C-alpha positions in Angstrom: 140.5 89.8 143.6 136.7 89.5 143.1 135.0 86.4 142.3 131.6 85.2 140.8 130.2 82.6 142.9 127.6 80.0 141.8 126.4 78.0 144.9 123.8 75.2 144.9 122.4 73.1 148.2 123.9 69.8 147.7 127.4 67.9 148.1 128.4 66.7 144.5 131.1 64.1 143.7 134.4 65.8 142.7 134.3 62.7 139.8 131.2 65.2 138.5 134.5 68.0 137.4 137.1 65.4 137.0 135.7 62.3 135.0 134.3 63.0 131.1 131.2 60.9 130.4 130.7 60.7 134.1 126.9 62.5 134.2 123.4 62.5 136.5 120.8 63.5 134.3 121.5 61.5 130.9 118.2 60.0 129.9 116.2 62.2 132.1 113.5 64.4 130.5 113.4 67.1 133.1 117.6 67.5 133.1 119.5 69.9 130.5 122.7 67.8 130.7 122.5 64.5 129.1 126.5 64.4 127.8 128.5 64.2 130.9 130.7 66.7 129.4 129.5 70.1 130.4 131.6 70.8 133.0 135.1 69.4 132.3 134.4 71.6 129.2 133.4 74.6 130.8 136.6 74.1 132.9 138.4 73.6 129.8 137.0 77.0 128.6 138.2 78.9 131.9 141.4 77.8 131.6 141.8 78.5 128.2 140.3 82.4 128.7 143.3 82.4 131.7 140.4 82.3 134.4 141.5 81.4 137.9 138.9 78.7 139.0 137.5 77.2 142.5 135.3 74.5 142.6 134.0 73.2 146.4 132.1 70.1 147.1 131.6 70.4 150.0 134.3 71.9 152.6 137.2 69.5 149.7 138.6 72.5 147.1 139.0 71.2 144.0 141.8 73.2 141.6 141.9 72.7 138.5 145.3 73.7 136.4 147.9 73.1 134.1 151.5 71.6 133.7 153.4 71.4 129.9 153.7 67.6 129.0 155.5 66.7 125.8 153.2 63.9 123.9 154.0 62.9 120.4 157.2 65.7 120.2 154.5 68.2 120.7 154.2 70.4 124.0 150.6 70.1 125.4 149.3 71.6 128.3 147.7 68.6 130.7 144.8 69.4 132.8 145.5 68.6 136.5 143.2 68.9 139.6 144.5 70.1 143.1 142.4 68.3 145.0 142.8 68.6 149.1 146.7 68.9 149.1 147.0 66.4 146.6 147.5 66.6 142.6 145.9 64.3 140.1 146.7 64.6 136.4 143.3 63.8 134.0 143.0 62.4 130.7 142.5 66.3 128.9 144.8 68.5 127.6 143.9 72.5 127.2 143.2 72.1 123.7 140.2 69.4 124.0 137.2 71.1 122.6 138.8 74.1 121.3 137.5 74.2 117.9 134.0 73.6 118.8 134.0 75.4 122.0 135.0 78.8 120.4 133.0 81.1 123.1 134.7 80.0 125.9 133.3 82.4 129.1 129.6 82.5 127.2 130.1 78.5 126.7 131.6 78.1 130.6 129.1 79.7 132.4 126.1 77.9 130.3 126.9 75.1 131.3 128.4 75.0 135.0 124.6 77.5 135.5 122.6 74.6 133.3 124.6 71.9 135.7 122.8 74.0 139.2 119.6 74.1 137.3 119.9 70.9 137.3 120.9 70.0 140.7 117.8 72.3 142.0 115.4 70.5 139.9 114.8 73.7 137.2 114.6 75.9 140.1 116.3 79.5 139.7 115.5 80.3 143.7 117.8 77.5 144.6 121.0 79.2 142.9 122.8 82.1 144.4 125.0 84.1 141.8 126.3 86.7 143.3 130.0 88.8 143.9 132.4 87.8 146.5 136.1 88.6 147.9 136.8 85.8 149.4 136.2 81.9 148.0 134.9 79.2 151.1 134.5 76.6 150.5 131.0 75.0 152.5 129.8 71.8 153.9 126.5 71.0 152.8 127.3 72.9 149.4 128.4 73.1 145.7 130.4 76.1 144.9 131.5 77.0 142.2 134.1 80.6 142.5 135.5 82.0 138.9 138.0 85.3 138.3 135.1 88.2 137.6 136.3 90.1 134.3 134.1 91.9 132.5 133.4 89.7 130.6 132.0 87.1 132.9 129.9 90.2 134.3 128.3 91.0 131.3 126.9 87.5 130.9 125.8 87.7 135.0 123.7 90.8 133.9 121.8 89.5 131.1 121.2 86.0 132.8 117.1 86.9 131.9 117.7 86.8 128.3 120.3 83.3 128.6 117.7 81.4 130.9 113.8 81.5 130.9 114.2 80.0 134.7 115.1 83.7 135.8 111.4 84.6 134.7 109.7 81.1 134.9 109.0 80.3 131.6 111.5 77.7 131.1 108.2 75.4 130.1 106.6 78.0 127.5 107.5 76.7 123.6 106.4 80.0 122.1 107.2 83.6 123.4 105.8 86.7 122.2 109.1 88.9 121.8 109.8 92.6 120.6 111.1 93.3 117.3 114.4 91.0 117.2 116.2 88.5 115.9 114.7 84.8 116.7 116.7 83.3 119.7 116.1 79.8 120.2 116.3 77.9 123.5 116.7 74.0 124.6 115.1 73.3 128.2 114.9 76.7 128.7 118.9 77.5 127.8 119.9 79.9 125.1 121.3 77.9 122.2 121.4 79.7 119.2 120.2 83.5 117.4 119.6 84.0 114.1 121.0 87.2 112.6 118.6 88.5 109.8 115.1 89.3 109.2 113.3 90.3 113.0 111.6 87.3 114.5 108.0 87.6 116.0 108.5 85.1 118.8 111.7 83.0 120.0 110.9 79.5 120.8 111.8 76.8 123.8 112.4 73.0 122.2 113.0 69.8 124.4 114.1 66.8 123.5 112.6 67.2 120.5 115.5 69.0 119.6 118.5 67.0 118.9 121.6 69.2 119.8 125.3 67.9 119.3 128.2 67.6 121.8 129.3 71.5 121.7 125.5 72.7 121.4 125.8 74.2 118.0 122.7 74.2 115.6 122.8 75.5 112.0 120.1 77.7 110.8 117.8 74.9 109.3 117.7 73.5 112.3 116.5 75.9 114.4 114.1 76.9 111.4 112.7 73.4 111.3 111.8 73.1 114.4 110.9 76.7 115.5 108.0 76.2 112.6 106.6 73.2 114.2 106.3 74.5 117.6 104.5 77.9 116.0 102.7 75.3 113.8 101.6 73.4 117.7 100.5 76.9 119.5 97.3 78.2 117.7 97.4 81.8 119.3 100.8 82.2 118.1 100.1 81.1 114.1 97.1 83.1 114.1 99.5 86.1 114.9 101.3 85.5 112.3 99.1 84.3 109.7 97.5 87.7 110.2 100.8 89.5 109.8 101.5 87.6 106.5 98.0 88.3 105.3 97.2 92.0 106.1 101.1 93.5 106.3 103.9 93.3 103.3 106.4 93.7 107.0 109.2 91.4 106.6 109.5 89.0 109.5 111.5 86.0 110.2 108.8 83.4 110.4 107.1 84.2 107.3 109.7 83.0 105.4 108.8 79.1 106.9 108.6 76.9 104.2 105.8 74.9 103.5 107.0 71.3 103.6 107.7 71.9 107.1 104.4 73.7 107.9 101.8 71.6 109.2 99.0 72.5 106.3 96.8 71.3 108.5 97.0 73.7 110.7 97.6 76.3 108.6 94.6 75.8 106.8 92.5 75.2 110.8 94.0 78.8 111.8 93.1 80.6 108.1 89.5 79.3 108.9 89.3 80.7 112.4 91.0 83.8 111.1 88.4 84.4 107.8 86.0 82.1 107.7 85.3 78.9 106.8 84.6 80.5 103.3 87.5 81.7 102.9 90.1 81.1 99.5 93.2 82.6 98.9 95.5 83.7 96.0 98.7 84.5 95.1 98.4 87.2 92.8 96.4 90.5 92.7 95.1 89.7 89.7 92.9 87.2 91.0 92.3 88.6 94.2 90.8 91.8 92.6 88.5 89.5 90.4 87.4 88.1 93.2 86.5 90.8 95.7 84.7 92.6 92.3 82.5 89.4 93.0 81.8 89.1 96.5 84.1 85.9 97.3 86.1 86.0 100.5 89.1 86.0 99.4 92.7 86.8 100.9 96.2 87.3 99.1 99.4 85.0 100.1 102.4 86.9 98.3 106.1 86.4 99.1 105.2 84.3 102.3 107.7 81.1 101.8 105.5 78.1 102.1 102.2 79.7 103.2 100.1 79.9 100.3 101.2 75.8 99.5 100.2 74.7 103.3 97.2 76.2 102.6 96.0 75.0 99.9 97.3 71.6 100.7 95.4 71.8 104.0 92.1 71.9 101.8 91.7 75.9 101.8 90.5 76.5 98.3 92.7 78.7 96.1 89.9 81.7 94.6 90.5 80.3 91.4 87.9 77.3 91.9 85.4 79.9 93.3 85.9 82.2 89.7 84.4 81.0 86.3 86.7 79.5 83.6 87.0 83.3 81.8 87.2 84.8 84.9 90.5 82.4 86.4 91.7 82.7 81.9 91.5 86.5 82.6 89.1 87.1 79.7 86.8 89.7 78.7 83.5 87.9 78.4 80.6 89.2 75.6 77.1 88.5 74.9 77.0 85.5 72.5 76.4 86.7 69.1 73.5 85.1 67.0 76.1 83.6 64.1 78.0 81.8 67.0 74.6 80.5 68.4 73.5 79.3 65.2 77.0 77.8 64.0 76.8 76.3 67.6 73.2 74.7 67.2 74.0 73.6 63.7 76.7 71.9 64.6 75.6 70.4 67.6 72.1 69.4 65.4 74.5 66.9 62.9 76.3 65.8 66.0 72.8 64.4 67.5 71.9 63.5 64.2 74.6 61.0 63.8 74.0 59.8 67.5 77.4 61.1 68.7 76.3 63.4 71.6 74.3 60.5 74.1 72.5 61.7 76.9 74.6 64.8 76.8 72.4 68.4 76.4 74.0 70.8 74.9 76.3 73.1 76.3 76.2 77.0 77.0 77.6 79.2 74.7 80.0 82.1 75.8 82.0 84.7 73.5 85.1 86.0 74.5 88.0 88.6 73.6 91.5 88.3 74.7 94.2 86.5 75.4 97.6 85.6 74.9 98.9 83.0 76.8 102.9 82.2 76.3 102.2 83.9 73.3 99.9 82.1 71.7 95.8 83.1 71.0 93.3 80.7 73.0 91.0 80.1 70.3 88.1 78.3 72.1 88.3 76.5 75.9 85.8 73.9 77.4 84.6 74.1 81.0 83.3 71.3 82.8 82.4 72.5 86.0 80.0 75.1 83.9 79.5 72.8 81.2 80.2 76.1 78.6 82.2 76.3 75.5 83.5 79.2 75.4 84.4 80.7 72.0 87.3 83.9 70.8 85.3 86.2 68.8 87.7 85.9 66.1 86.5 82.0 65.7 82.5 82.4 65.5 82.9 81.0 62.4 85.2 78.5 62.7 83.5 75.3 62.5 86.8 73.5 63.4 86.6 75.3 67.0 83.0 74.9 67.3 83.7 71.0 66.4 86.5 70.8 69.1 84.8 72.3 72.0 81.6 70.4 71.9 83.2 66.9 71.1 85.2 68.2 74.8 81.7 68.7 76.0 80.7 65.1 75.1 83.7 62.9 75.8 84.6 65.3 78.6 88.4 64.3 77.7 91.2 66.3 77.1 93.4 67.2 74.3 96.1 64.7 72.6 94.0 61.3 74.7 92.5 58.3 73.4 88.9 59.2 73.8 88.9 62.2 72.4 90.8 61.2 69.1 88.4 58.1 68.4 85.3 60.7 68.9 87.2 63.0 66.3 87.8 60.3 63.7 84.0 58.7 64.6 82.7 61.7 63.7 85.2 62.7 60.2 84.1 58.7 59.4 80.2 59.1 59.5 80.5 62.7 57.4 83.3 60.9 55.1 80.3 57.5 54.9 77.4 60.4 54.4 79.8 62.1 51.2 80.4 58.9 49.7 76.9 57.7 49.1 75.9 61.2 48.0 79.1 61.3 45.6 77.6 57.2 44.7 73.9 58.5 44.2 74.7 61.0 42.0 77.3 58.4 39.6 74.3 56.4 39.5 71.5 59.3 38.3 73.9 60.3 35.3 
């Protein structure tokens, strides 16, 4: 029989493999292990996979095996340990963990090699992994012998993909990769691959990533921690942002959600890439308008939450750099003489009634277009420009002109109490004058 040998310097206690929960790594941030169950589950996985296994703690051989036992009327395979010339019964049955440890050979090898890494202080060079014909115990060493199968051989052939320690990258957080699915590592040990869109990077977390005892992770947790790691790496974040802005290529990082992204860092790296005067938009119309006016604007479309993260972080929306007419998609015209005369006539009356205060008469712009939700926009006031806009079909409409001038004076929106009060006051003063004129006419008669 051929064997896979995993060996480290130092003799582990036999209880490391036989007592569930016993751990020398728990609470040590530099160690991979924490539960005190990995080696025990690895033994169970080997037995469930039908593999022979021999563990040597120095010169003492420990051989896991099973024996049938009826418990509560059900035949169970009780796990035993033959230690030297004695056989001890454990508290485990073969099916313990079978519902979660569903890839027995891969999970078994992951745990045995992770334990070996902890024993060597994370130094890959301190582990011997090789094939052999004769399992021998050796004083001063801990050695695990596993029956060599094609599946075991396949796993060993890809150790560089499963342990970052092989290439010395166990302390890196974000690693550029060729086109491939997102791969997540914990303390340098591969724990999850996310199928789907290609990912620009693979990610390596530490203790900040909580993981269950079977080392399983759901997709949402992987994305959340990958997002955090990406935002902590300025170079990687810039590469992702550049790809979002400059290409339509779909990739896994493009789908990150805005509330998981660090808005301040996303905004900062956007400015670092495209200048402090950069602004963004999520629609092609605003992009074209902004570019036609020489504005440094970037289109962020179909990109998860990056547009929201940028604007929350302080990168302006391009709309704020456009005049109100541009932002609303209006075609601006030079104001007609009739419109100018009507506006000045209304403003003159409002001033005469002392309803303008210290506010100056606003600028006037005429426009055509547009329909919004099926309703014609007849006029509006832009406080940033102190300008009223009047649709060309409403040039003669005193009600439209009065309404927009009232907005200019009060600075209040429609349906507000201040705006209503102003409108009623204007109506009251005009009606009072009308009544006085009418009474004077009666006296003349």
